[in-house]
C-alpha positions as CSV (number, residue, x, y, z in Angstrom):
1,X,105.4,103.2,81.6
2,X,106.2,99.6,82.2
3,X,107.1,97.2,79.4
4,X,107.1,93.4,79.0
5,X,110.5,93.1,80.8
6,X,109.1,95.1,83.8
7,X,106.1,92.8,83.9
8,X,108.5,89.8,84.0
9,X,110.3,91.3,87.0
10,X,107.0,91.9,88.7
11,X,106.0,88.3,88.1
12,X,109.3,87.3,89.7
13,X,108.4,89.4,92.7
14,X,105.2,87.5,93.0
15,X,107.1,84.2,92.8
16,X,109.4,85.4,95.5
17,X,106.4,86.4,97.6
18,X,105.0,82.9,97.1
19,X,108.4,81.5,98.4
20,X,108.1,83.8,101.4
21,X,104.7,82.5,102.2
22,X,105.9,78.8,101.9
23,X,108.4,79.7,104.6
24,X,105.9,81.1,106.9
25,X,106.6,84.7,106.1
26,X,104.3,87.5,105.0
27,X,104.3,87.3,101.2
28,X,106.5,90.0,99.8
29,X,109.2,89.7,97.2
30,X,111.6,92.2,95.5
31,X,114.1,92.3,92.7
32,X,116.9,94.9,92.1
33,X,117.7,95.5,88.5
34,X,120.5,97.5,86.9
35,X,120.0,100.1,84.3
36,X,121.1,97.6,81.6
37,X,118.4,95.1,82.7
38,X,120.7,92.8,84.7
39,X,119.1,91.3,87.8
40,X,121.5,92.2,90.6
41,X,119.8,90.8,93.6
42,X,116.5,89.5,94.8
43,X,115.0,88.6,98.2
44,X,111.7,87.9,100.0
45,X,110.3,88.7,103.4
46,X,112.0,86.9,106.2
47,X,110.0,88.1,109.3
48,X,109.4,84.5,110.5
49,X,112.9,84.7,111.9
50,X,111.4,86.9,114.6
51,X,112.9,90.2,113.3
52,X,110.0,92.2,111.9
53,X,112.4,94.4,109.9
54,X,113.6,91.6,107.6
55,X,111.9,93.0,104.6
56,X,113.3,92.3,101.1
57,X,113.5,96.0,100.2
58,X,115.8,96.6,103.2
59,X,118.0,93.7,102.1
60,X,118.2,95.0,98.6
61,X,119.0,98.6,99.8
62,X,121.8,97.1,102.0
63,X,123.1,95.0,99.2
64,X,123.1,98.0,96.9
65,X,125.0,100.2,99.4
66,X,127.7,97.5,99.7
67,X,128.0,96.6,96.1
68,X,127.1,99.5,93.8
69,X,128.4,103.0,93.2
70,X,126.1,105.9,93.9
71,X,125.6,106.4,90.1
72,X,124.7,102.7,89.7
73,X,122.3,102.9,92.6
74,X,120.6,106.0,91.1
75,X,119.9,104.2,87.8
76,X,118.8,100.9,89.3
77,X,115.1,99.9,89.7
78,X,113.5,98.0,92.6
79,X,110.6,95.9,91.6
80,X,108.4,94.6,94.4
81,X,105.2,92.8,95.0
82,X,103.9,95.5,97.4
83,X,104.5,99.2,97.8
84,X,107.4,99.9,100.3
85,X,106.5,100.5,103.9
86,X,107.8,103.7,105.4
87,X,110.9,101.9,106.8
88,X,111.8,100.4,103.4
89,X,111.0,103.7,101.5
90,X,113.4,105.5,103.8
91,X,116.1,103.0,103.3
92,X,115.6,103.2,99.5
93,X,115.9,107.0,99.7
94,X,118.9,107.1,102.0
95,X,120.8,104.6,99.8
96,X,119.9,106.6,96.7
97,X,118.2,103.9,94.7
98,X,116.3,104.9,91.6
99,X,112.8,104.0,90.4
100,X,110.4,101.7,92.3
101,X,107.8,99.6,90.5
102,X,105.3,97.8,92.7
103,X,102.3,95.5,92.1
104,X,100.0,96.4,94.9
105,X,99.8,99.6,96.9
106,X,100.0,100.3,100.6
107,X,96.4,101.5,100.4
108,X,95.3,98.2,98.9
109,X,97.1,96.2,101.6
110,X,95.4,98.3,104.3
111,X,92.0,97.5,102.7
112,X,92.9,93.8,102.5
113,X,94.0,93.7,106.2
114,X,90.7,95.2,107.2
115,X,88.9,92.7,105.0
116,X,90.8,89.9,106.8
117,X,90.1,91.3,110.2
118,X,93.8,91.9,110.9
119,X,94.6,94.5,113.6
120,X,96.1,97.8,112.5
121,X,99.9,97.5,112.0
122,X,102.2,99.3,114.4
123,X,103.5,101.6,111.7
124,X,101.2,103.9,109.7
125,X,101.0,103.0,106.1
126,X,102.1,105.9,103.8
127,X,102.7,106.2,100.1
128,X,106.3,106.0,99.1
129,X,106.2,109.6,97.7
130,X,105.4,110.9,101.1
131,X,108.7,109.5,102.4
132,X,110.9,110.0,99.3
133,X,109.1,112.8,97.4
134,X,111.2,113.1,94.2
135,X,111.4,109.4,93.4
136,X,110.0,107.8,90.2
137,X,107.3,105.4,91.5
138,X,105.0,103.3,89.3
139,X,102.1,101.1,90.5
140,X,99.8,99.6,91.4
141,X,99.0,97.2,88.5
142,X,95.5,95.8,88.6
143,X,96.3,93.0,86.3
144,X,98.7,91.5,88.9
145,X,97.3,92.8,92.2
146,X,94.8,90.0,92.6
147,X,97.7,87.5,92.8
148,X,99.2,89.5,95.7
149,X,95.7,89.8,97.3
150,X,95.4,86.0,97.2
151,X,98.9,85.5,98.7
152,X,98.0,87.9,101.6
153,X,94.6,86.1,102.1
154,X,96.4,82.8,102.3
155,X,98.9,84.2,104.9
156,X,96.2,85.6,107.1
157,X,93.8,82.6,106.9
């Protein structure tokens, strides 16, 4: 179950997604939090650079691999505005990060993209658990998902 602190981290993810959107990026934001609650790193989508792999979850996985022990990675939580894509889920699994908590699901995003008339992405959308089956994953959270929906709508309009 998520608590008030988790909700604060998810709100920060939405703020980061808003920053991404302001920079011309698809609105996604993520926060890496240690087991003791310390925010270790945060990032947002940077695909406007021309590199479609510049997702915040990849950046956090790389940061964790370079800066945390395997034990610290296993007890850390990644909070994110949207469920990890297959590329990011794989990075999360390979680095050995712990729990993932997300606001909106890949299924919701796929529905929204159809609603916006956006062509199908080049990579199939899959739930995180299909990529990293033994991971603790929590989400989506309806009370926050409309904010992410609105950010996505603004990006595609």
